[in-house]
C-alpha positions as CSV (number, residue, x, y, z in Angstrom):
1,M,21.6,5.6,13.0
2,L,24.3,7.9,11.5
3,T,27.4,6.8,13.4
4,S,27.0,3.3,14.8
5,E,28.6,0.3,13.1
6,Q,25.2,-1.2,12.2
7,G,23.8,2.1,11.0
8,I,26.7,2.7,8.7
9,E,26.6,-0.8,7.4
10,E,22.9,-0.5,6.6
11,S,23.3,2.8,4.8
12,N,25.9,1.2,2.5
13,Q,23.6,-1.8,1.5
14,K,22.6,-2.1,-2.2
15,N,19.1,-3.5,-1.6
16,N,15.9,-2.5,0.2
17,H,17.8,-2.3,3.5
18,A,19.4,1.0,2.4
19,V,16.1,2.6,1.4
20,A,14.4,1.5,4.7
21,Y,17.4,3.0,6.5
22,D,16.9,6.3,4.7
23,A,13.2,6.3,5.5
24,Q,13.9,5.8,9.2
25,V,16.6,8.4,9.4
26,I,14.5,11.0,7.6
27,A,11.5,10.2,9.9
28,F,13.6,10.5,13.1
29,A,15.3,13.7,11.8
30,L,11.9,15.4,11.0
31,Y,10.5,14.2,14.3
32,S,13.4,15.7,16.3
33,G,13.4,18.9,14.2
34,N,16.7,18.2,12.5
35,T,15.6,19.3,9.0
36,Q,19.1,19.7,7.8
37,I,19.8,15.9,8.0
38,A,16.4,15.2,6.5
39,E,16.9,17.6,3.6
40,R,20.4,16.2,2.9
41,L,19.1,12.6,2.6
42,I,16.1,13.6,0.6
43,K,18.2,15.6,-1.9
44,E,20.7,12.7,-2.2
45,F,17.9,10.1,-2.6
46,P,17.3,10.1,-6.4
47,E,21.0,9.6,-7.3
48,K,21.9,7.5,-4.3
49,R,19.0,5.1,-4.2
50,I,16.4,5.4,-7.0
51,F,18.9,5.4,-9.9
52,K,21.1,2.7,-8.2
53,H,18.2,0.3,-7.3
54,I,16.1,0.6,-10.5
55,E,17.2,-0.4,-14.0
56,P,16.0,1.5,-17.1
57,D,13.4,-1.2,-17.7
58,G,12.0,-0.8,-14.2
59,S,13.5,-4.0,-12.7
60,Q,15.3,-4.1,-9.3
61,P,18.1,-6.6,-9.7
62,N,19.0,-6.7,-6.0
63,E,15.4,-7.7,-5.2
64,L,14.8,-10.0,-8.1
65,R,17.7,-12.3,-7.2
66,R,15.9,-13.2,-3.9
67,T,13.5,-16.1,-3.3
68,L,10.8,-13.5,-2.5
69,A,11.4,-11.4,-5.5
70,F,8.0,-9.8,-6.0
71,G,7.6,-9.2,-2.3
72,Y,11.0,-7.4,-1.9
73,S,10.5,-5.4,-5.1
74,Q,7.2,-4.2,-3.7
75,Y,8.7,-3.6,-0.2
76,N,11.5,-1.4,-1.6
77,L,9.0,0.7,-3.5
78,N,6.9,1.1,-0.4
79,H,9.8,2.6,1.5
80,M,10.5,5.0,-1.5
81,M,6.9,6.1,-1.2
82,D,7.3,6.9,2.5
83,I,10.3,9.0,1.6
84,F,8.4,10.8,-1.2
85,L,5.6,11.7,1.3
86,M,8.1,13.0,3.9
87,A,9.9,15.0,1.2
88,Q,6.6,16.7,0.4
89,K,6.5,18.0,4.0
90,L,9.6,20.0,3.1
91,G,8.3,21.1,-0.2
92,I,10.4,18.7,-2.2
93,S,9.0,16.5,-5.0
94,L,10.9,13.3,-5.7
95,D,8.5,10.8,-7.3
96,N,9.2,11.9,-10.9
97,S,12.9,11.9,-10.5
98,T,14.4,10.4,-13.6
99,S,18.0,9.6,-14.6
100,P,19.3,10.4,-18.1
101,D,18.8,6.7,-19.1
102,G,15.2,6.6,-17.9
103,R,15.5,5.1,-14.4
104,N,12.6,6.2,-12.2
105,F,10.1,5.0,-9.5
106,Y,7.2,4.7,-11.9
107,K,9.1,2.4,-14.2
108,A,9.6,0.1,-11.2
109,V,5.9,0.1,-10.4
110,D,5.0,-0.6,-14.0
111,F,7.4,-3.5,-14.0
112,L,5.4,-5.2,-11.3
113,A,1.9,-4.0,-12.3
114,P,1.3,-6.7,-15.1
115,Y,1.5,-9.4,-12.4
116,Y,-1.0,-7.8,-10.0
117,G,-4.1,-9.9,-9.7
118,K,-2.4,-12.8,-11.5
119,E,-1.4,-16.3,-10.5
120,P,2.1,-16.8,-9.1
121,S,3.0,-19.0,-12.1
122,T,2.9,-15.8,-14.3
123,W,5.8,-14.3,-12.3
124,P,9.1,-15.2,-14.0
125,Y,11.2,-14.9,-10.8
126,K,11.0,-16.6,-7.5
127,Q,8.3,-16.0,-4.9
128,I,8.3,-19.1,-2.7
129,S,5.6,-17.8,-0.3
130,E,3.3,-14.8,0.6
131,W,2.1,-14.3,-3.0
132,D,-1.4,-13.3,-2.0
133,Y,-0.2,-11.1,0.9
134,K,2.3,-9.2,-1.3
135,Q,-0.3,-8.9,-4.1
136,S,-2.6,-7.1,-1.6
137,E,0.3,-4.9,-0.4
138,F,1.1,-3.9,-3.9
139,G,-2.5,-3.0,-4.5
140,K,-2.4,-0.7,-1.5
141,D,0.7,0.9,-3.0
142,L,-1.1,1.6,-6.2
143,Y,-3.8,3.4,-4.3
144,R,-1.3,5.4,-2.2
145,I,0.4,6.5,-5.4
146,Y,-2.9,7.7,-6.8
147,T,-3.4,9.8,-3.7
148,F,-0.3,11.8,-4.3
149,N,-0.3,11.6,-8.1
150,P,-4.0,11.7,-9.3
151,S,-2.8,11.5,-12.9
152,R,-2.2,7.8,-12.4
153,T,-5.8,6.8,-12.9
154,D,-4.5,3.5,-14.4
155,Y,-3.3,2.6,-10.9
156,L,-6.6,3.4,-9.4
157,Q,-8.4,1.2,-12.0
158,L,-6.1,-1.7,-11.2
159,F,-6.7,-1.3,-7.5
160,R,-10.5,-1.3,-8.1
161,K,-10.3,-4.3,-10.3
162,Y,-8.2,-6.6,-8.1
163,Q,-8.0,-5.3,-4.5
164,K,-10.0,-7.0,-1.8
165,I,-11.2,-4.2,0.5
166,D,-11.0,-5.0,4.3
167,Y,-12.1,-2.0,6.4
168,R,-10.4,-3.6,9.4
169,D,-7.1,-3.1,7.7
170,R,-5.4,0.1,9.1
171,F,-4.4,1.0,5.5
172,F,-8.1,1.7,4.7
173,L,-8.3,3.8,7.9
174,L,-5.3,5.8,7.0
175,Y,-5.5,6.3,3.2
176,F,-8.7,5.0,1.6
177,K,-11.3,7.6,0.6
178,A,-14.7,6.0,0.1
179,D,-16.7,7.1,-3.0
180,V,-20.5,7.2,-3.4
181,T,-20.7,3.5,-4.3
182,D,-18.6,2.5,-1.3
183,N,-20.8,4.5,1.0
184,A,-24.0,3.0,-0.5
185,F,-22.7,-0.5,0.1
186,A,-21.6,0.3,3.6
187,F,-25.1,1.7,4.3
188,A,-26.8,-1.3,2.9
189,N,-24.5,-3.6,4.9
190,D,-25.5,-1.8,8.1
191,Q,-29.2,-2.1,7.2
192,L,-28.8,-5.8,6.6
193,K,-26.9,-6.3,9.9
194,Y,-29.6,-4.5,11.8
195,A,-32.4,-6.4,10.1
196,M,-30.7,-9.7,11.1
197,Q,-30.3,-8.6,14.7
198,C,-34.0,-7.7,14.8
199,T,-35.0,-11.0,13.3
200,E,-32.9,-13.0,15.8
201,A,-34.4,-11.0,18.7
202,A,-37.9,-11.6,17.3
203,K,-37.3,-15.3,17.0
204,K,-36.5,-15.4,20.7
205,E,-39.2,-13.2,22.0
206,A,-42.3,-13.7,19.7
207,T,-45.0,-16.0,21.0
208,N,-46.3,-16.8,17.5
209,K,-43.2,-18.0,15.6
210,R,-45.1,-18.1,12.3
211,L,-45.2,-14.3,12.3
212,V,-41.4,-14.0,12.5
213,S,-38.7,-14.2,9.8
214,P,-39.0,-13.1,7.1
215,R,-42.5,-11.5,7.6
216,T,-41.9,-9.4,10.7
217,V,-39.4,-8.2,13.2
218,E,-41.8,-6.4,15.6
219,K,-43.3,-8.0,18.7
220,D,-46.9,-7.2,17.7
221,G,-46.5,-8.9,14.4
222,N,-46.3,-5.7,12.2
Protein backbone atom coordinates (compact mmCIF):
# COMPACT_ATOMS: atom_id res chain seq x y z
CA MET A 1 0.00 0.00 0.00
CA LEU A 2 2.84 2.42 0.81
CA THR A 3 5.42 1.52 -1.83
CA SER A 4 3.71 -0.17 -4.79
CA GLU A 5 3.00 1.74 -8.00
CA GLN A 6 -0.76 1.36 -7.54
CA GLY A 7 -0.62 2.30 -3.86
CA ILE A 8 1.34 5.47 -4.56
CA GLU A 9 -0.99 6.35 -7.44
CA GLU A 10 -4.09 5.94 -5.26
CA SER A 11 -2.59 8.01 -2.44
CA ASN A 12 -2.11 10.89 -4.90
CA GLN A 13 -5.69 10.92 -6.23
CA LYS A 14 -7.85 14.01 -5.67
CA ASN A 15 -11.19 12.27 -5.12
CA ASN A 16 -12.69 9.58 -2.88
CA HIS A 17 -9.99 7.08 -3.95
CA ALA A 18 -7.43 8.88 -1.79
CA VAL A 19 -9.67 8.94 1.29
CA ALA A 20 -10.49 5.24 0.83
CA TYR A 21 -6.76 4.60 0.48
CA ASP A 22 -6.04 6.37 3.78
CA ALA A 23 -8.82 4.43 5.52
CA GLN A 24 -7.32 1.12 4.39
CA VAL A 25 -3.73 2.00 5.28
CA ILE A 26 -4.74 3.23 8.74
CA ALA A 27 -6.80 0.07 9.33
CA PHE A 28 -3.96 -2.23 8.24
CA ALA A 29 -1.44 -0.26 10.30
CA LEU A 30 -3.55 -0.43 13.45
CA TYR A 31 -4.24 -4.13 12.90
CA SER A 32 -0.54 -4.91 12.54
CA GLY A 33 0.43 -2.73 15.51
CA ASN A 34 2.22 -0.10 13.42
CA THR A 35 0.69 2.90 15.22
CA GLN A 36 3.42 5.22 13.93
CA ILE A 37 2.12 4.98 10.34
CA ALA A 38 -1.49 5.22 11.51
CA GLU A 39 -0.78 8.33 13.58
CA ARG A 40 1.09 9.99 10.72
CA LEU A 41 -1.79 9.54 8.26
CA ILE A 42 -4.36 10.56 10.84
CA LYS A 43 -2.52 13.76 11.76
CA GLU A 44 -2.04 14.62 8.08
CA PHE A 45 -5.66 13.88 7.23
CA PRO A 46 -7.35 17.27 7.86
CA GLU A 47 -4.93 19.30 5.77
CA LYS A 48 -4.26 16.62 3.17
CA ARG A 49 -7.81 15.36 2.58
CA ILE A 50 -10.65 17.22 4.35
CA PHE A 51 -9.54 20.72 3.38
CA LYS A 52 -8.58 19.63 -0.16
CA HIS A 53 -11.77 17.69 -0.89
CA ILE A 54 -14.37 20.01 0.67
CA GLU A 55 -15.07 23.60 -0.34
CA PRO A 56 -16.10 26.30 2.18
CA ASP A 57 -19.75 25.81 1.16
CA GLY A 58 -19.52 22.07 1.82
CA SER A 59 -19.45 20.92 -1.80
CA GLN A 60 -17.01 18.26 -3.00
CA PRO A 61 -16.13 19.33 -6.55
CA ASN A 62 -14.27 16.15 -7.51
CA GLU A 63 -17.35 14.10 -6.63
CA LEU A 64 -19.97 16.49 -7.99
CA ARG A 65 -18.52 16.35 -11.49
CA ARG A 66 -19.33 12.61 -11.68
CA THR A 67 -22.49 11.05 -13.07
CA LEU A 68 -23.22 9.62 -9.59
CA ALA A 69 -22.53 12.87 -7.78
CA PHE A 70 -24.69 12.33 -4.69
CA GLY A 71 -23.49 8.76 -4.30
CA TYR A 72 -19.80 9.57 -4.49
CA SER A 73 -20.17 12.61 -2.23
CA GLN A 74 -21.79 10.34 0.36
CA TYR A 75 -19.22 7.60 -0.20
CA ASN A 76 -16.30 9.96 0.39
CA LEU A 77 -17.80 11.18 3.68
CA ASN A 78 -18.40 7.59 4.74
CA HIS A 79 -14.68 6.85 4.49
CA MET A 80 -13.89 10.02 6.41
CA MET A 81 -16.13 8.77 9.21
CA ASP A 82 -14.27 5.45 9.26
CA ILE A 83 -11.03 7.39 9.73
CA PHE A 84 -12.55 9.56 12.49
CA LEU A 85 -13.54 6.43 14.42
CA MET A 86 -10.12 4.83 14.00
CA ALA A 87 -8.48 8.09 15.12
CA GLN A 88 -10.57 7.95 18.30
CA LYS A 89 -8.84 4.66 19.13
CA LEU A 90 -5.60 6.65 19.35
CA GLY A 91 -7.20 9.47 21.32
CA ILE A 92 -7.26 11.86 18.34
CA SER A 93 -10.40 13.83 17.44
CA LEU A 94 -10.70 14.79 13.77
CA ASP A 95 -14.38 15.34 12.98
CA ASN A 96 -14.43 19.04 13.94
CA SER A 97 -11.22 19.89 12.06
CA THR A 98 -11.85 23.22 10.28
CA SER A 99 -9.69 25.22 7.90
CA PRO A 100 -9.28 29.01 8.29
CA ASP A 101 -11.81 29.53 5.46
CA GLY A 102 -14.39 27.18 7.02
CA ARG A 103 -13.88 23.87 5.24
CA ASN A 104 -14.92 20.91 7.38
CA PHE A 105 -16.67 17.56 7.41
CA TYR A 106 -19.96 18.83 8.80
CA LYS A 107 -20.25 21.46 6.07
CA ALA A 108 -20.10 18.61 3.54
CA VAL A 109 -22.79 16.62 5.38
CA ASP A 110 -25.01 19.69 5.55
CA PHE A 111 -24.51 20.22 1.82
CA LEU A 112 -26.15 16.83 1.13
CA ALA A 113 -28.73 16.83 3.95
CA PRO A 114 -31.38 19.02 2.20
CA TYR A 115 -31.73 16.35 -0.52
CA TYR A 116 -32.18 13.42 1.87
CA GLY A 117 -35.68 12.01 1.61
CA LYS A 118 -36.34 13.99 -1.55
CA GLU A 119 -36.93 13.04 -5.17
CA PRO A 120 -33.89 12.81 -7.50
CA SER A 121 -35.23 15.76 -9.49
CA THR A 122 -34.41 18.05 -6.56
CA TRP A 123 -30.69 17.22 -6.81
CA PRO A 124 -29.04 19.85 -9.07
CA TYR A 125 -26.23 17.51 -10.19
CA LYS A 126 -26.18 14.11 -11.89
CA GLN A 127 -27.20 10.87 -10.21
CA ILE A 128 -28.05 8.56 -13.10
CA SER A 129 -28.82 5.53 -10.88
CA GLU A 130 -28.90 4.21 -7.30
CA TRP A 131 -30.73 7.25 -5.90
CA ASP A 132 -32.78 5.28 -3.36
CA TYR A 133 -29.82 3.13 -2.35
CA LYS A 134 -27.55 6.11 -1.77
CA GLN A 135 -30.31 7.94 0.09
CA SER A 136 -30.45 4.99 2.47
CA GLU A 137 -26.66 4.94 2.85
CA PHE A 138 -26.63 8.66 3.64
CA GLY A 139 -29.31 8.10 6.28
CA LYS A 140 -27.10 5.50 7.95
CA ASP A 141 -24.24 8.01 7.88
CA LEU A 142 -26.41 10.54 9.70
CA TYR A 143 -27.09 8.00 12.42
CA ARG A 144 -23.42 7.03 12.71
CA ILE A 145 -22.46 10.69 13.09
CA TYR A 146 -24.95 11.03 15.92
CA THR A 147 -23.36 8.07 17.72
CA PHE A 148 -19.98 9.83 17.94
CA ASN A 149 -21.35 13.38 18.10
CA PRO A 150 -24.60 13.33 20.13
CA SER A 151 -24.93 17.10 19.77
CA ARG A 152 -26.14 16.57 16.20
CA THR A 153 -29.70 15.74 17.16
CA ASP A 154 -30.77 17.30 13.86
CA TYR A 155 -29.14 14.37 12.07
CA LEU A 156 -30.97 11.89 14.28
CA GLN A 157 -34.27 13.62 13.55
CA LEU A 158 -33.63 13.40 9.81
CA PHE A 159 -32.77 9.73 10.13
CA ARG A 160 -35.96 9.06 12.10
CA LYS A 161 -38.04 10.96 9.57
CA TYR A 162 -36.85 9.37 6.35
CA GLN A 163 -34.89 6.17 7.01
CA LYS A 164 -36.48 2.80 6.31
CA ILE A 165 -35.29 0.48 9.08
CA ASP A 166 -34.37 -3.02 7.98
CA TYR A 167 -33.07 -5.11 10.88
CA ARG A 168 -31.56 -7.61 8.42
CA ASP A 169 -29.13 -4.91 7.31
CA ARG A 170 -25.77 -5.35 9.09
CA PHE A 171 -25.69 -1.60 9.75
CA PHE A 172 -28.50 -2.00 12.25
CA LEU A 173 -26.68 -4.91 13.88
CA LEU A 174 -23.49 -2.87 14.21
CA TYR A 175 -24.66 0.63 15.07
CA PHE A 176 -28.37 0.99 15.72
CA LYS A 177 -29.50 1.35 19.34
CA ALA A 178 -33.18 0.63 19.72
CA ASP A 179 -35.22 2.96 21.92
CA VAL A 180 -38.37 2.17 23.93
CA THR A 181 -40.65 2.65 20.92
CA ASP A 182 -38.49 0.41 18.71
CA ASN A 183 -38.56 -2.32 21.34
CA ALA A 184 -42.34 -2.03 21.76
CA PHE A 185 -42.91 -2.44 18.02
CA ALA A 186 -40.48 -5.35 17.89
CA PHE A 187 -42.33 -7.07 20.76
CA ALA A 188 -45.70 -6.48 19.10
CA ASN A 189 -44.31 -7.86 15.85
CA ASP A 190 -43.20 -11.05 17.59
CA GLN A 191 -46.63 -11.40 19.21
CA LEU A 192 -48.35 -11.02 15.85
CA LYS A 193 -46.08 -13.58 14.19
CA TYR A 194 -46.75 -16.07 17.00
CA ALA A 195 -50.50 -15.49 16.81
CA MET A 196 -50.44 -16.11 13.06
CA GLN A 197 -48.43 -19.32 13.51
CA CYS A 198 -50.91 -20.58 16.11
CA THR A 199 -53.83 -19.70 13.88
CA GLU A 200 -52.37 -21.55 10.91
CA ALA A 201 -51.70 -24.58 13.09
CA ALA A 202 -55.25 -24.52 14.47
CA LYS A 203 -56.71 -24.31 10.97
CA LYS A 204 -54.94 -27.53 10.07
CA GLU A 205 -55.64 -29.42 13.30
CA ALA A 206 -59.05 -28.28 14.60
CA THR A 207 -61.99 -30.57 13.85
CA ASN A 208 -64.50 -27.72 14.11
CA LYS A 209 -63.25 -25.07 11.68
CA ARG A 210 -65.86 -22.57 12.86
CA LEU A 211 -64.05 -22.27 16.16
CA VAL A 212 -60.77 -21.29 14.59
CA SER A 213 -59.55 -17.89 13.32
CA PRO A 214 -60.14 -15.33 14.64
CA ARG A 215 -61.96 -16.72 17.70
CA THR A 216 -59.44 -19.28 18.94
CA VAL A 217 -56.01 -20.81 18.51
CA GLU A 218 -56.37 -23.69 21.00
CA LYS A 219 -57.32 -27.24 20.05
CA ASP A 220 -60.13 -27.38 22.64
CA GLY A 221 -61.74 -24.21 21.31
CA ASN A 222 -60.66 -21.88 24.15
